[in-house]
C-alpha positions as CSV (number, residue, x, y, z in Angstrom):
1,M,-19.4,7.6,-21.9
2,K,-16.3,9.6,-22.0
3,A,-14.1,8.8,-19.6
4,T,-10.7,11.3,-18.6
5,Y,-7.7,9.6,-17.9
6,V,-3.5,10.3,-17.6
7,S,-0.9,8.8,-19.4
8,L,2.7,9.3,-18.4
9,S,4.8,11.1,-21.2
10,S,8.9,11.6,-21.2
11,S,10.1,14.3,-19.5
12,Q,8.4,13.4,-16.3
13,T,5.1,14.8,-17.8
14,F,1.5,13.6,-17.6
15,A,-1.4,13.8,-20.8
16,V,-4.9,13.8,-20.1
17,R,-6.4,11.9,-22.6
18,E,-10.1,11.3,-23.5
19,E,-12.1,7.3,-24.1
20,D,-14.9,5.8,-25.1
21,V,-15.8,3.3,-22.0
22,S,-18.8,0.6,-21.8
23,P,-18.9,-2.7,-19.6
24,G,-19.0,-5.8,-22.1
25,P,-20.1,-9.3,-20.8
26,G,-18.9,-9.6,-16.6
27,Q,-17.7,-6.1,-16.5
28,V,-18.8,-3.6,-14.8
29,L,-18.2,0.3,-15.2
30,I,-16.3,2.2,-12.4
31,R,-16.9,6.0,-11.6
32,I,-13.0,6.5,-9.6
33,V,-13.4,8.6,-6.5
34,A,-10.0,8.4,-5.7
35,C,-6.7,6.4,-6.6
36,G,-4.1,6.2,-4.4
37,I,-0.1,7.4,-5.3
38,C,2.3,4.0,-5.1
39,R,5.8,4.4,-4.3
40,G,6.0,2.3,-7.9
41,D,3.6,5.2,-9.8
42,V,6.2,8.1,-8.7
43,R,9.2,5.8,-9.6
44,A,7.6,5.4,-12.8
45,F,7.0,8.8,-13.4
46,M,10.8,9.9,-12.5
47,S,12.2,7.0,-14.7
48,G,10.7,10.1,-17.4
49,K,9.4,6.9,-19.6
50,P,6.4,6.9,-21.6
51,M,3.2,5.1,-19.8
52,A,-0.1,4.6,-21.5
53,R,-2.1,4.3,-18.1
54,I,-1.1,4.5,-14.3
55,G,-2.5,4.0,-10.4
56,H,-3.5,0.7,-9.3
57,E,-5.0,2.1,-6.1
58,P,-9.1,2.9,-6.9
59,V,-11.7,3.0,-5.1
60,G,-14.8,3.8,-6.8
61,Q,-19.0,3.1,-7.5
62,V,-20.5,1.0,-10.2
63,I,-22.2,2.5,-13.0
64,E,-23.2,0.0,-15.3
65,T,-23.0,-3.9,-15.2
66,G,-22.5,-5.4,-18.9
67,P,-24.8,-9.1,-18.7
68,G,-23.9,-11.8,-16.9
69,V,-22.8,-9.3,-13.6
70,E,-23.9,-11.4,-10.5
71,R,-22.1,-10.6,-7.8
72,V,-21.6,-6.9,-7.8
73,K,-24.6,-4.2,-8.6
74,V,-25.2,-0.4,-9.6
75,G,-24.6,1.8,-6.6
76,D,-21.9,-0.6,-4.9
77,W,-18.6,0.6,-4.0
78,V,-15.6,-1.1,-5.1
79,V,-12.2,-1.7,-5.2
80,G,-9.4,-3.9,-6.5
81,T,-5.8,-3.8,-8.2
82,L,-7.1,-1.5,-11.3
83,R,-4.8,-0.4,-14.1
84,G,-4.5,2.4,-15.1
85,S,-7.5,4.2,-12.4
86,F,-6.0,7.8,-12.4
87,A,-9.1,8.6,-14.7
88,T,-12.8,9.6,-13.9
89,H,-13.7,6.0,-15.0
90,V,-12.4,2.2,-15.6
91,V,-14.2,-1.0,-16.6
92,A,-13.2,-4.1,-14.9
93,D,-14.3,-7.7,-14.5
94,E,-16.5,-8.7,-12.0
95,S,-13.3,-11.0,-10.8
96,E,-11.1,-7.9,-10.3
97,V,-13.4,-5.7,-7.5
98,Y,-13.9,-5.8,-4.2
99,R,-17.0,-4.6,-2.3
100,I,-16.0,-2.1,0.2
101,A,-18.2,0.2,3.0
102,P,-19.5,3.0,1.9
103,K,-18.7,5.0,4.9
104,L,-14.7,4.7,4.3
105,G,-15.1,7.2,1.2
106,P,-12.3,8.3,-0.9
107,L,-9.9,6.2,1.7
108,G,-11.5,3.2,0.8
109,C,-8.2,3.2,-2.0
110,L,-6.1,2.3,0.6
111,A,-7.3,-1.3,0.5
112,E,-5.3,-2.0,-1.9
113,P,-1.6,-0.9,-0.5
114,I,-3.4,-2.2,2.9
115,K,-4.3,-6.3,1.0
116,C,-0.5,-5.8,-0.1
117,V,0.2,-5.2,3.5
118,T,-1.8,-8.1,5.0
119,T,0.0,-10.4,2.7
120,V,3.8,-9.1,4.1
121,V,2.1,-9.6,7.7
122,R,0.6,-13.5,7.2
123,A,4.0,-14.1,5.6
124,A,6.0,-13.1,8.7
125,T,3.9,-15.3,10.5
126,P,4.6,-13.9,14.7
127,S,3.6,-15.7,16.9
128,F,2.7,-15.4,20.6
129,G,5.3,-13.6,22.8
130,D,7.7,-12.7,19.8
131,A,9.5,-10.1,19.5
132,V,8.8,-8.4,16.6
133,A,11.2,-6.0,14.3
134,V,9.6,-3.1,11.6
135,V,12.0,-1.3,9.7
136,G,10.8,1.7,7.9
137,C,7.6,3.4,9.2
138,G,6.2,4.7,6.6
139,F,3.1,4.1,5.1
140,M,3.3,0.7,4.9
141,G,5.1,0.0,7.3
142,L,2.5,2.2,9.9
143,C,0.0,-0.3,8.7
144,A,1.9,-3.4,9.7
145,I,2.2,-2.2,13.8
146,A,-1.2,-1.2,13.2
147,A,-2.2,-4.8,12.1
148,L,0.5,-6.7,14.5
149,S,0.0,-5.0,17.9
150,A,-3.2,-7.4,18.5
151,R,-1.2,-10.7,18.0
152,G,-0.3,-10.8,21.9
153,L,4.1,-10.4,21.2
154,A,6.4,-9.8,23.5
155,S,7.2,-6.7,21.4
156,L,6.7,-4.5,18.6
157,I,9.8,-2.3,17.7
158,A,9.3,0.9,15.4
159,I,12.9,1.2,13.8
160,D,12.8,4.4,11.6
161,P,15.2,7.8,10.9
162,L,12.1,10.1,11.6
163,E,11.1,11.0,15.3
164,S,7.2,12.1,14.1
165,R,7.1,8.6,12.2
166,R,8.2,6.8,15.1
167,R,6.1,8.4,17.4
168,L,2.9,7.6,15.0
169,A,4.1,3.9,15.8
170,L,3.9,4.4,19.1
171,A,0.3,5.7,19.0
172,L,-0.4,2.8,16.9
173,G,0.5,0.1,19.2
174,A,4.6,-0.2,18.9
175,T,6.2,-0.9,22.3
176,Q,9.1,0.9,21.5
177,A,10.9,2.9,18.8
178,A,14.4,3.6,17.2
179,D,17.0,5.7,15.1
180,P,18.3,3.6,12.6
181,S,21.5,4.1,14.1
182,K,21.0,3.4,17.5
183,A,19.1,-0.1,16.3
184,G,20.9,-2.7,18.0
185,T,19.4,-2.1,21.2
186,A,16.8,-3.9,19.3
187,A,18.7,-7.2,18.5
188,G,17.8,-10.8,19.3
189,V,14.5,-10.4,17.7
190,D,11.9,-13.4,16.1
191,V,11.1,-11.6,13.3
192,A,12.4,-8.0,11.2
193,I,10.0,-7.0,8.4
194,E,11.7,-4.3,6.1
195,F,9.3,-2.1,4.7
196,A,12.7,1.1,3.8
197,G,13.5,-0.1,0.8
198,G,16.5,1.0,0.6
199,P,19.6,-0.5,0.1
200,D,20.9,-0.8,3.7
201,A,17.3,-1.5,5.4
202,P,17.6,-5.4,4.5
203,N,20.5,-6.1,6.6
204,L,20.1,-3.3,9.2
205,A,16.5,-6.5,10.1
206,A,18.6,-9.3,9.4
207,S,21.2,-8.0,12.0
208,L,18.6,-7.5,15.0
209,L,17.3,-11.6,14.3
210,R,18.1,-14.1,16.8
211,T,19.9,-17.0,14.6
212,C,16.9,-19.4,13.1
213,G,14.9,-15.9,12.8
214,R,12.1,-14.6,10.6
215,L,13.4,-12.1,7.8
216,V,10.6,-10.8,5.5
217,L,11.7,-8.0,3.0
218,A,8.7,-6.1,1.8
219,G,10.4,-2.9,0.6
220,G,12.0,-4.3,-2.3
221,G,16.0,-4.5,-1.7
222,S,17.8,-7.1,-1.4
223,L,20.6,-8.7,1.1
224,S,24.6,-8.4,0.4
225,A,25.2,-9.2,4.3
226,P,26.3,-12.9,4.5
227,I,23.6,-15.0,6.9
228,Y,23.7,-18.5,5.9
229,S,25.7,-19.4,9.2
230,R,22.3,-17.8,11.6
231,A,20.5,-20.1,9.7
232,L,17.6,-17.1,8.7
233,T,14.5,-17.5,6.9
234,V,14.2,-15.2,4.4
235,L,11.4,-14.2,2.2
236,H,10.9,-11.7,-0.5
237,V,7.6,-11.1,-0.3
238,P,5.9,-8.7,-3.2
239,P,2.5,-8.1,-4.0
240,A,2.6,-11.7,-6.4
241,F,3.8,-13.2,-3.3
242,S,0.2,-13.4,-1.8
243,P,-1.2,-17.2,-2.5
244,D,-4.6,-15.9,-2.4
245,Q,-5.2,-12.3,-3.2
246,S,-9.1,-13.0,-3.1
247,D,-8.5,-13.8,0.3
248,D,-5.9,-11.1,1.1
249,Y,-7.9,-8.8,-0.2
250,R,-11.3,-9.7,2.0
251,R,-8.5,-9.8,5.8
252,A,-7.6,-6.0,4.6
253,I,-11.2,-5.0,3.7
254,A,-12.8,-6.1,7.3
255,A,-9.7,-4.6,9.1
256,M,-10.1,-1.5,7.5
257,E,-13.9,-1.6,8.6
258,R,-13.1,-2.3,11.7
259,G,-11.2,0.6,12.4
260,V,-7.7,-1.1,13.3
261,F,-6.1,1.9,10.4
262,P,-6.6,5.6,11.5
263,L,-6.5,6.6,7.7
264,D,-7.6,9.7,8.3
265,K,-4.1,9.8,9.7
266,L,-2.0,8.1,7.2
267,V,-3.6,9.9,4.4
268,T,-1.1,12.9,5.3
269,H,-1.7,14.9,1.5
270,R,-4.6,15.1,-0.6
271,F,-4.8,16.3,-4.4
272,R,-7.5,16.9,-7.1
273,F,-7.8,15.4,-10.2
274,D,-6.7,18.3,-12.1
275,E,-3.0,18.6,-9.8
276,M,-1.7,15.5,-10.8
277,Q,1.0,17.1,-12.3
278,A,1.8,19.0,-9.0
279,A,1.5,16.0,-7.2
280,F,3.3,13.8,-8.5
281,T,5.9,17.1,-8.3
282,Q,5.9,17.4,-5.0
283,V,5.6,13.2,-3.9
284,A,8.6,13.0,-6.0
285,G,10.1,15.6,-4.1
286,G,9.5,14.1,-0.3
287,P,7.3,17.0,1.2
288,Q,7.9,16.8,4.9
289,G,5.5,14.1,6.6
290,Y,4.8,12.3,3.6
291,L,3.5,9.5,4.6
292,K,0.8,8.5,1.8
293,G,-0.9,10.7,-1.1
294,I,-4.4,10.2,-2.7
295,V,-6.0,11.8,-5.8
296,T,-9.7,12.4,-5.9
297,T,-11.9,13.1,-8.8
298,E,-13.5,15.8,-6.5
299,G,-16.1,18.3,-8.6
300,L,-15.3,15.8,-12.1
301,S,-18.8,14.3,-13.4
């Protein structure tokens, strides 16, 4: 079968290419339905450096299995951290994919980033009655708020400069919301989780913690403020932090299927596969109201 995919050439330009694909032993062939646009994908696009393949947040349907495949079958809807998923079809090892309810449709591609949120929330380990602050209420910060809202916390504080995101955070279960310039009123929390990724966000999150609090850095930033005298526990939590990716996927998918996350509200921008260039150009510019974008293969065989 011919698969169409995109690669990044220099100067922030995508090239459309084709290749023959078929599953080998222990592999499955997946027709991609949608793939999420990750912040890392946008950084790669802006760098201007060539990349052979891009995209790793897919949802799709198994259309062929290779010898020895037992856990999934033709017709199953699956997700996974599958590189090169801005494509019409991909081949993956059976061990790399996880079944998901067909009812989620294209929004099932959010399983990969929500799996990452699951890793972060589990690392934060807030206890019943804790006060928790989430710094940065983009897609992942809002998902974390939705996941944390049913944990019996004393307070769940959303901190973001955009009023629209603060309002959505309150709708998802935050007990209060604040602009970063007024975040000092939330000082004394037990756990602070940073998703913003900017240079000042980690220090802001650290400043909100009580002595012996727990700081979880998920946005890729680093601390510059002295914190040792306050005996803080600091965790840097990239996706690879997960001690069990399969278990995090299981928990994330189960929560999605239970309706924990308002997926339709969190996906603010949708693009077709043939709009890839325009999609990344638009997302890189930070369009108003943007939370998460996905690319669908609508209309492609």
